[in-house]
N, C-alpha and C positions, 0 to 999 in steps of 0.2 A: 503494500500501500505504499500512498507517499503520506511523508511527513509536511508539516505546517513551510516547510521552505521550500521543500518539490514542489508544491502544488504551486506556491505563490509563483516559484521561476518560472513553472512550465507555463501559469498562466501570463507571464507578461511575454515570455516568447511568442506566445501566438497570438496575442492582445494586447500589444506594448503599453496605447495608449487608455486602454482598458473602456475603448467606447464600442464596442460589441457587447461587454460585459454591463454597461450604463443601457445602453438600450434594451437588450434581455431584461433588466431588473424594470426598467419604465413602461415597457409591454406587457408584462407579466403582470405588474402589480395593477396596471391599468383593467386588466381582464378579470383578476380578482376583483377592484373596487367595484365595476360593471356587474359582476355576478352577485355580488352581496347587494347589491342595492335590487335588483332585479327581484332578488329572491326574497328581499322584505317587502318589496311590489307585492308580491306575490303573495304574499300570507297575509299583509293588512291592507290591502285594496281590493284587488282583483285577482284571481284565478290566472296566470298567463298560460299560452299553449306553449310547446315545448320549443318551437321555433322561434319561439322571441327569447332563447336564451341561445341560442346557435347565431341568430343575428347579431345580437348584444356583443357577442365573445368578438365575430368576425368585424363587427363596425370597431369594435375596442382594440383590436389588432391595426386596425388602416388610423385608428386615430392616435394610435398609438409610436407609428414611424411617419405617420404623413408629415407632421411639422419638426423640422428639425434648425428653424432660427431663435436665436438668441433673444430673449425681448420681446416684448408687446407688441412694441410699434413695426419690428419687422416682421413678426407675424402674421400681420394683418395687412402688409405689402406697402407700408406708409413711408415716404420718403426721406421723413425729417427723423432722423437715428439720434 
């Protein structure tokens, strides 16, 4: 098995800026958050069909990787930055 330093060295060798790790954790947290919201909506407001969960997961992944600009004004496409 990997020790702590071996795993860190392996991870940094494959992803030096940790950009893939940040992207993966952002998408994973987005999917988890949206699924929790859908489950809460399902139990508290009205039952949802199964396809709502699939659609929520797909849209969460899309939303997690779609915006890569830093800053609110750059995400909106404003020229003032």
